C-alpha positions in Angstrom: -3.4 -1.1 10.6 0.2 0.0 9.8 1.3 -3.0 11.9 -0.8 -5.7 10.5 0.4 -4.7 7.6 3.6 -4.8 8.6 2.9 -8.0 10.2 1.4 -9.7 7.1 4.4 -8.9 4.9 7.1 -9.7 7.1 5.6 -13.4 7.9 6.5 -13.9 4.5 10.0 -12.6 4.2 12.3 -15.3 5.5 12.5 -16.8 2.6 13.6 -13.9 1.0 15.7 -12.6 3.3 18.9 -14.1 1.8 18.8 -12.0 -1.5 16.3 -8.8 -0.8 16.7 -6.5 2.6 13.7 -6.0 4.4 12.8 -2.4 3.0 13.1 -3.6 -0.6 10.8 -6.5 0.0 8.2 -4.4 1.7 8.5 -2.1 -1.2 7.7 -5.0 -4.0 4.8 -6.2 -1.7 3.3 -3.1 -1.3 4.2 -1.5 -5.0 2.8 -4.9 -6.6 -0.2 -4.5 -4.2 -1.0 -1.1 -5.6 -0.2 -2.0 -9.1 -2.9 -5.0 -8.4 -5.1 -2.4 -7.1 -4.8 0.2 -9.7 -5.9 -2.4 -12.5 -8.7 -3.7 -10.7 -10.1 -0.1 -10.3 -9.5 0.6 -13.9 -11.3 -2.7 -15.0 -14.3 -1.7 -13.2 -13.9 1.4 -13.7 -13.5 0.8 -17.5 -16.6 -2.0 -17.6 -19.1 -1.2 -14.9 -18.3 2.4 -13.7 -18.1 4.4 -17.0 -21.4 3.9 -19.5 -20.1 6.1 -22.5 -17.3 6.4 -24.8 -16.5 10.1 -24.0 -16.4 11.0 -20.5 -17.0 14.5 -19.3 -15.1 15.8 -16.3 -15.8 19.2 -15.3 -14.8 21.3 -19.0 -12.8 18.7 -20.3 -13.8 15.6 -22.3 -11.6 12.2 -22.5 -11.7 8.7 -24.2 -13.3 6.3 -21.4 -9.8 4.5 -21.0 -8.2 7.9 -19.8 -11.6 8.3 -17.3 -10.9 4.8 -16.3 -7.0 5.5 -15.9 -7.9 8.8 -14.4 -10.5 6.9 -11.4 -7.4 4.5 -10.7 -4.8 6.4 -10.5 -7.3 8.6 -7.8 -7.1 5.9 -5.8 -4.0 4.2 -5.6 -2.1 7.5 -5.7 -2.7 8.1 -2.5 -2.8 4.5 -1.2 1.1 4.2 -2.6 1.8 7.3 -0.7 0.3 6.4 2.5 1.9 2.7 1.7 5.2 4.1 1.3 5.2 6.5 3.9 3.9 4.3 6.6 4.9 1.0 6.0 8.1 1.0 3.8 10.4 4.3 4.7 9.1 4.8 7.9 12.7 6.2 9.1 12.3 9.3 7.2 12.0 12.4 9.0 11.4 15.0 6.0 7.7 16.5 6.1 4.7 14.7 5.0 4.1 17.8 2.4 7.4 17.4 1.0 7.6 13.7 1.1 3.7 14.0 -0.9 4.7 16.7 -3.3 7.9 14.5 -4.3 6.1 11.3 -4.4 3.9 13.1 -7.2 6.9 14.5 -8.9 7.9 10.6 -9.1 4.3 9.6 -10.3 4.4 12.4 -13.1 7.8 11.6 -14.4 6.7 7.5 -14.2 3.6 8.5 -16.4 5.7 10.5 -19.0 8.4 8.1 -19.2 6.2 5.1 -19.4 4.5 6.9 -22.4 7.6 7.9 -23.9 9.1 4.5 -23.8 6.4 2.7 -24.8 6.1 4.9 -27.8 9.9 4.5 -28.1 9.8 0.9 -28.0 6.6 -0.2 -30.3 6.5 3.1 -32.1 10.1 3.4 -33.1 11.7 0.3 -32.8 8.8 -2.2 -33.9 8.8 -4.3 -30.3 5.7 -6.2 -29.4 3.3 -4.2 -26.9 3.1 -5.9 -24.0 6.4 -7.2 -23.6 7.7 -4.1 -24.3 5.0 -2.7 -21.5 6.6 -5.3 -19.1 9.8 -4.7 -19.7 9.1 -0.8 -18.9 8.0 -1.6 -15.5 10.5 -3.5 -14.4 12.8 -0.1 -15.6 10.6 2.4 -14.0 9.8 0.2 -10.4 13.7 0.4 -10.0 14.1 4.1 -11.2 11.1 4.5 -8.8 12.7 2.6 -5.6 15.8 4.8 -6.0 14.2 8.0 -6.4 11.6 7.3 -3.2 14.7 5.9 -1.4 17.4 8.8 -2.0 14.7 11.7 -2.7 11.3 11.3 -2.2 11.9 9.4 1.7 15.4 10.2 2.0 16.7 10.9 5.7 17.8 14.9 6.2 21.7 15.3 6.4 23.2 15.7 10.4 25.1 19.0 10.2 28.7 17.9 12.6 28.4 20.4 15.3 
């Protein structure tokens, strides 16, 4: 499956080869695909799966849109991690559990930063919501790529002999 995914992504790489390294292109394609998957699952969950305005998850109750967000994240989180681990950052020699922890940390930071920046841009500065969210997505994508490259899926430093 990994080889098939790589072949499909790399088939579309040549026109971009002069402006993007292959790893960055793979990150953009897999990240964009995973974001589209997240949105699709959110849409299906919100409109067809969850029928009540309040969703009960164990002892907690959340709004329907938060329930749809949780469902979408429960699928897109592992898919995103696996795509990053096995397609984008194959050369990382860190243990999988370390990568998973760091990926989870990055996801949590992204959720918080998305909320905080949206509140700042729309709530404090009065910017329009949709362009603000689009700008935030660009900012967080760049931040995430750097974090994933240099922290989550980094290579172990070799010690001199």
